[in-house]
N, C-alpha and C positions, 0 to 999 in steps of 0.2 A: 449283720455280718458280724461286730465289734461282740453285741450282745449272746450271740451263738455261741461263739467263743467263752466269752465270759462266764457262760452260766453253768457249764459244764466244773469249770476249774472251783470256781465260789462252792458248788455242790459238794467238791471235794473234801474243800477247805473246812466246811460243815460239818463233816463227817469224821475227819481226823481232829476237830475243839471237840466233837459229841465224843467222841471211841476214849478219847484225853480223860474230859472230865469222871467218863464212866469210873475209872477206879478209881479212884478216890469217893466217889461215890455208894460204891460196890464195897469199901473195904469197913464206909460208914454203916451202911445196912449192916453187915456182916456185925457189928458190931450192939446192933439191936437184934436181929435174928438168928445171928450164929451163918457160919456158911450153909449147914445142910436146910438150916429153916428157908436162907435166900432161894436154897436150887427149890426147893419143893413151892416156895411162894412165886418163881419162876415158870413152872412147868402147870401152875394152875392156869395161867394164860396163855404159855405157848400152844397148846391148839386149837383158840381161836384165831389166832395170830395165821397160825399154819393154815387154817380152813379160809380165811379171809383173802390172802396171800393168794392160796391155790383159784378160789373163785374169781381175785381181781383177774388174773393170768387165761385161767382158761373155762369161767363158767362153769356151767353144772357139770360141764362133759369133761372130766379129770382125764389127763391122759393111763393109758392101761402100759403095765410092766408085763413083759413075758414074764413066765415061770421063772426062769433059771435066771431072773436079775431080783427075785425078791431079797434072796436068800444073802449073798453079795450086800445089797443095799442095809439089811436088818444088822450083819457084822458089823459095815464101815459107821452108821448111824451111831453105836451102842460103844465105840471106839472112839468117834469124831468130834460128836455131841455129849453123847455121855460120861463118857471116862474121861476125856478132856474138860467137861464142865467142872467134874468133879474135884479130879484133882488142880485145874487152874483154883477153885473157890477153896479147896484148903491150902492150898501153898500161900493163895496173899495172904489167909487168915494167920499163917505162922512167921510171913515177911510182909512187907509196903507197898502198896499201893505204887510206890516209884521203882522198887524192885518187880513188883508184879507187869507193868509195863514195859521194861528194858529186856527182864528175862524172854518175856512173853514172845516181843521181835527178831529173835533167834531164831524163828519158824522157818526164813528159807535157810537158815544155815543146814539145818535136819533136813530138809525137803534136799538138798543138793546132796546130801551124803545118802540120803534113801535112794534116789535116779541114781547114785554110784554103787552102791552095794548091790541092787537088784540089776546093774548094768543095761538099764536104760538110757543112763549119759556117761560119757566120763569127763571126769573136772580138768577145767585149762589149769595152768600154772597162779593165774589170777584169783581165781576162784579158790583156790587149796590155799594161796596165800590166804585166802579171807575167811576161812573157815580155819582160819590157826590164830590168826587175829582177833576173832570172836570168842575162839579159846580160852586164848591169853586176858582177854576183857572179863570173860568168866571167871577166872579162878581171881583175877584181882578185884573186881568187883563182890566177891564174897570169900578174901581175903580177911578180913577184919573180924565175919561172924568164927570163920576157921582156928583163928590165933585164937580166939577168945572163947575158943570150946564152947559157942551157943550153937550147941545142937541142934535146939528148935528151931531158931530163925534158919539156918543152914541147913535142914530137909525142908525148911517152907522154900527156898530159893530152889531146891532138888527138885521137887516137886513140882513148882512152878517150869523148871527145863522139860523133866519128865512130859508135863501137859503140851508143853512147843510142839516134844516130839509130837507124838500122837496125833497132835492137827498135821502135822506134818504129813504123817502117815497117810491119814484120811485126804488131804487135796493132793497126793499122787495119785492113789488107789481108786479115787473117785471121776478121776479125769475119762475114763471112759464113758460109766454112765449120764455122767452131764456133759460129755459131747452128746450124746443120743437121744436124750429128754430135753438138758438145759438146768441150768440151776436154778431157776423156781420149782423145778418137778423134786430134785434132790432133794433142796433144803424144807418144802413141804412137807413131802411127803417122811422123811427123816426126821424130822422135828414131831408129827405124828406117832409113828413107831416109838421113841423114845419116850413119848411120856408117860405110859403106865408104868416100866420100869421106874423110871427117876422116881412118880408117886410111892412105890410100894419103897424105893428106897429112902425116901425120904418122909415117908409117916410119922417114925414116931416124934422126927422135932417136929412137924405141921402140928402133931395132939397135943407136946406140949407148947406148945404156942401160945401163950395170953395175949390172943387176938385181941379184945378190948382194950388193952394196955398200950396197945402201937399209934404212935402219935400218925396223926395224915402224911408227912412224906416218906415212911414207910411205906405207904399203901402207894400214893404216887410216884415216890422214885424207883419200885420194883416194875413198875408198869412202863415205864420209859426205859429203863435198861430193857425190857425183853421188846416193845413194840420201836423205843424210838431209837434205840441206841441198836437194837438188833436186825429187826425185818428191816425197819424200813433205811438204818444206815447201809447194809449191805444193798439193799434197793438201789441206794442213790449212788452209793460207791460203783455198782455195776454200772451203771449208768457215767460216770464219769470216767468210767475206763474207758467204754464204747465211744464216744463223742472225742476224748481226745487220745486215748491210744495208754495202754498200760506203760509203757517206755516213761512216758512222762506225768503220767495218775502217780504209779506207784513209790518213786522217793520221797512223798508228802507224809507218808507213813511216819516218817522216820521223825515229824514233828510231834507223832502221839506221845513217845515217852516226856519229851520237855513239857507238852502242857499237863500230863499228869505230876511230871515231880513240881512243877510251880504251884499248883491246886494243891496239891500236899501240903506243900509249905503252909501255904498263904490262908487256908482254909483247916490242914488237920494237924499244922506242926511239926511236919517232920522235919529231920534233922538231916543234911548231908554235908560228910565228911570231903576235902578234895579228893582223896586216893575213891571214893564212893562213885563220883563225879566223874574221874580221868577213868575209872572201869567203865563206867557207864556207856563215854566218848568213844573208848576202846573197841566195845562191844556191836557199838552201832556201826560204828566205821568198817569192822571186819563183814558184817552184814549187808553192810550196802556193795562191799567191795566183792564179795562172795555171788552179791544175788546179778550185778550190774557188771560183771565181767563175761566177756564173749565166752560162752563155753565150746570146751570142745567139739568136734565133728563125730558125730555115732552115724552108723549104719541107720537108715533109715527106716527099716520094719521095727528098729527098736526105740525110736525115738516117739516120746510120749505126745499125746494129742494136743489143741491148744489149748491155751486158759478161756475159761467160760468168759463170756462177758458180762455175766450177770450171779 
């Protein structure tokens, strides 16, 4: 019985560790192949992982979508996977691994704001306080760049926040499809849909890439980012949520910036000022307060569908 409870916890901790390490790894990969080149390499591998995922889950009898569901899935995928990943990569290129891990963690705040703007949910006082706290932390976190007029780095941080907002929109808007067809179907089909547009966008960078000059760790690191941190990581995270419950598992995600920051300092030589660490702490505290504060009651007809288990 004890092993039954321990295994999901260990799986969730392993996923958070992998995701935290992936930020400095991705930043190092950008130094070798550039952000767009990295995305191109990623989408050379993504379709193989997507097909393997769908075959593992459904064999050769993949689920069919209604004609009216195809258009929304295409639009959501291009925003939630394509544009989100592109902005995340470009933002991290202009920022740091630690900044990316902190600012992308603002997703739950954007999710609440989107639910409020669409009338799907009213915010409680605790959630409003959390949003305000996270916004204050974001200003504090980026204040050194704004005061120094470091517009390149500041633009990188703003791009990361835009990426977090896009993924939050995808999270909210994809819930009906996930509820009907499951997370594996939406992730697998979405990855296949996104492959061709992303490869076309990244084609000039892939053509200009000196393939023979790349060290072995670039190929293994890219493969790990896609298969390990991406597909296997999300499956393990969904399994842990299903076994332990979302409320008990979700707080572990706040360990991710700590792992990313420590690794970026130990491996990449990234330096942190006191106000930067304070800003990061305020952001994460605000996000946690917004995410875990009880929400206000909403009319049943406007409640979003439950979170998917995978």
